[in-house]
C-alpha positions in Angstrom: 33.2 -29.7 -33.1 34.1 -26.5 -32.0 33.7 -23.2 -34.5 34.3 -19.4 -33.9 31.0 -17.8 -33.4 31.2 -15.6 -36.8 32.2 -18.6 -38.9 29.2 -20.4 -37.6 26.8 -18.0 -38.1 28.0 -17.8 -41.8 27.2 -21.5 -42.3 23.9 -21.3 -40.7 23.2 -18.3 -43.2 24.2 -20.6 -46.0 21.8 -23.5 -45.0 19.0 -21.3 -44.3 18.6 -18.7 -46.9 18.9 -19.1 -50.8 21.5 -16.6 -52.4 19.0 -14.7 -54.1 17.8 -13.1 -50.7 18.3 -9.3 -50.0 21.7 -8.4 -48.0 19.5 -6.9 -45.2 17.4 -10.1 -44.6 21.1 -12.1 -44.5 21.9 -9.4 -42.1 18.5 -9.6 -39.8 19.0 -13.4 -39.6 22.7 -13.2 -38.9 21.8 -11.2 -35.8 18.9 -13.7 -34.9 21.5 -16.5 -35.6 24.1 -15.1 -33.4 21.8 -14.1 -30.7 20.3 -17.9 -30.5 23.8 -19.2 -30.5 25.1 -17.4 -27.4 21.9 -17.8 -25.7 22.2 -21.4 -26.0 25.7 -21.3 -24.6 26.8 -22.4 -27.8 25.6 -25.9 -27.4 24.0 -26.2 -30.7 22.9 -28.9 -33.5 23.1 -28.7 -37.3 19.2 -30.4 -37.4 17.5 -27.7 -38.2 14.2 -29.8 -36.6 16.3 -29.3 -33.7 18.1 -26.0 -33.7 19.2 -23.8 -36.8 20.2 -25.5 -39.9 24.0 -25.2 -40.5 26.3 -26.2 -43.4 30.1 -26.4 -43.6 31.8 -25.1 -46.7 32.1 -28.7 -48.6 28.1 -29.1 -47.9 27.3 -25.7 -48.8 29.3 -26.0 -52.2 27.9 -29.6 -53.1 24.5 -28.2 -52.5 24.8 -24.9 -53.9 26.9 -25.6 -56.8 27.3 -22.5 -59.1 25.8 -20.2 -56.8 28.2 -21.2 -53.9 30.7 -18.4 -54.6 28.1 -15.4 -54.4 26.2 -17.1 -51.6 29.3 -17.2 -49.4 30.3 -13.9 -49.8 26.6 -12.7 -49.2 26.7 -14.6 -45.6 30.2 -13.5 -45.0 29.5 -9.9 -45.6 26.3 -10.1 -43.5 28.3 -11.7 -40.3 30.6 -9.2 -40.9 28.5 -6.1 -41.1 26.7 -7.3 -37.9 29.6 -8.7 -36.2 28.9 -8.8 -32.6 25.2 -7.3 -32.7 22.6 -9.5 -30.8 19.0 -8.7 -29.7 18.2 -8.1 -26.2 15.1 -7.7 -24.0 15.1 -5.7 -20.9 18.7 -6.3 -20.9 19.0 -9.9 -21.4 19.2 -12.4 -24.6 16.4 -12.7 -26.7 14.8 -15.6 -27.7 15.4 -15.0 -31.5 12.9 -17.7 -33.1 12.5 -17.7 -36.7 11.0 -19.7 -39.8 10.0 -19.9 -43.4 7.0 -18.3 -43.8 3.6 -17.5 -41.7 0.0 -17.3 -42.7 0.3 -13.5 -42.8 0.7 -13.2 -39.1 3.1 -14.8 -36.6 1.9 -16.5 -33.6 2.5 -16.3 -29.9 5.3 -18.3 -28.2 2.8 -19.5 -25.7 0.5 -21.2 -28.4 3.6 -23.1 -29.7 5.7 -23.7 -26.4 3.9 -22.6 -23.6 6.1 -19.3 -22.5 4.6 -16.0 -22.8 7.5 -13.6 -24.1 6.3 -10.1 -24.6 8.5 -9.7 -27.8 7.1 -12.9 -29.2 3.4 -12.1 -29.2 2.4 -12.4 -32.8 2.5 -9.4 -35.6 1.1 -8.8 -39.0 3.6 -10.2 -41.6 1.0 -9.7 -45.0 4.2 -10.0 -47.2 4.0 -13.7 -46.5 0.6 -14.1 -48.5 2.5 -13.6 -51.9 4.8 -16.7 -51.0 4.6 -20.1 -52.7 4.6 -21.5 -49.5 1.6 -19.5 -48.2 -1.0 -22.2 -48.9 -0.8 -25.6 -49.4 -2.7 -29.0 -49.0 -1.5 -32.4 -47.5 -3.5 -35.5 -47.8 -3.5 -37.9 -44.5 -4.3 -41.3 -45.4 -7.1 -43.1 -43.3 -4.2 -45.8 -42.9 -2.1 -43.4 -41.3 -4.4 -41.8 -39.2 -5.5 -45.4 -37.9 -2.1 -45.6 -36.2 -3.2 -43.4 -33.5 -6.9 -44.8 -33.3 -10.2 -45.0 -34.9 -11.3 -41.3 -34.0 -10.4 -38.6 -36.4 -8.8 -35.6 -35.1 -11.1 -32.4 -34.4 -9.9 -28.9 -34.2 -11.4 -27.4 -31.2 -10.1 -23.8 -30.9 -8.3 -21.5 -33.3 -6.7 -17.9 -33.1 -7.9 -15.4 -35.3 -5.2 -15.6 -37.7 -6.0 -19.2 -38.1 -3.3 -20.8 -36.1 -4.6 -23.9 -34.1 -4.9 -23.6 -30.2 -6.0 -26.8 -29.5 -7.1 -30.2 -31.4 -9.1 -33.2 -29.8 -8.2 -36.5 -31.2 -9.9 -39.5 -29.3 -9.2 -39.0 -25.6 -6.0 -36.8 -26.1 -5.7 -33.0 -26.5 -3.0 -31.5 -28.5 -1.6 -27.8 -29.2 -1.3 -27.0 -32.8 2.2 -27.2 -32.7 2.1 -30.9 -31.3 -0.6 -31.6 -33.9 1.5 -30.2 -36.8 4.2 -32.5 -35.6 1.9 -35.6 -35.5 0.3 -35.0 -38.8 3.7 -34.1 -40.5 2.0 -30.6 -41.2 4.0 -27.7 -42.8 2.5 -25.3 -40.2 0.3 -25.4 -37.4 -2.0 -23.0 -39.0 -4.5 -25.4 -40.6 -7.8 -26.7 -41.5 -9.4 -30.2 -41.6 -11.8 -31.9 -44.1 -12.6 -35.5 -44.0 -12.9 -37.3 -47.6 -15.1 -40.0 -48.7 -12.4 -42.6 -48.3 -11.6 -41.7 -44.5 -8.6 -39.7 -45.4 -8.3 -36.0 -44.3 -7.3 -33.1 -46.4 -5.2 -30.5 -44.7 -5.0 -26.9 -46.1 -2.0 -25.4 -44.2 -0.8 -21.9 -44.3 2.6 -21.0 -43.8 5.7 -22.8 -43.0 7.4 -23.4 -39.8 6.5 -22.7 -36.5 5.3 -19.2 -37.3 7.2 -17.5 -34.0 9.4 -14.6 -34.2 10.8 -13.5 -37.7 9.4 -15.0 -40.9 12.5 -15.1 -43.1 10.4 -14.6 -46.2 8.7 -11.6 -44.7 12.1 -10.4 -43.6 13.3 -10.6 -47.5 10.0 -8.9 -48.7 10.7 -6.0 -46.1 14.3 -5.7 -47.3 13.3 -5.4 -50.7 10.8 -2.8 -50.0 13.8 -0.6 -48.6 13.7 -1.4 -44.9 16.9 -2.1 -43.0 17.9 -5.0 -41.2 17.7 -3.3 -37.8 13.7 -2.2 -38.9 13.1 -5.6 -39.8 14.5 -6.8 -36.4 12.4 -4.4 -34.6 9.1 -5.2 -36.8 9.2 -8.8 -35.8 10.8 -8.7 -32.4 9.2 -5.7 -30.8 10.4 -4.1 -27.9 14.0 -5.9 -28.5 17.0 -3.8 -28.7 19.9 -4.1 -30.6 23.1 -4.5 -28.2 26.7 -5.4 -28.9 28.8 -8.2 -27.4 25.8 -9.0 -24.9 26.2 -11.8 -22.3 23.7 -14.7 -21.9 20.8 -13.8 -19.5 18.3 -16.2 -18.2 
């Protein structure tokens, strides 16, 4: 389907943010969403595992129920207040990735995707340590592990903030993000503990790939009085807010 850009921004905000989040968190995410949409030439998916989540008005109404009118008003206001604004780095559109919650610090894009971007090298996000998503445990059964062979995965390198940089599994080596996807973990920041029954207990910190803006952190910053411009400057250091920018390579 073909959508006007600002209508798309509203649909993503409805899918990605709880209605209770602060208006300046909505505004910050609106700029990030708009930038990604234009940078991707408008070719997008509504699958959050592939791109950004997106809800039609019908889907949002069904999922949010009585909260829908408030959420819609919040999303529309954020899109209207930031209309046309996008983030650039040295005159070209930035890769404004975002995720739910970090381990207390975001991580470098190089660790996750292999691309070294100066504005995605990782920043502190201490607000995330108060999130319900900050720390969780997941059990990986022996049966699940045996689908990939008899050896158990072993973490071989971690960053200072806990994100896994490499993991050895038999004769294969994975990045933390690759390991997270194979193991079905919420984040690439984790530790592994072997149990007596041959299963693994993963202690996981944060939720999502960890690159760019933590949505939970953005909301906490907004509640502390930071404006959307300040939130974007924190999570995408060195980027500028520009209006009606064109795509840059």
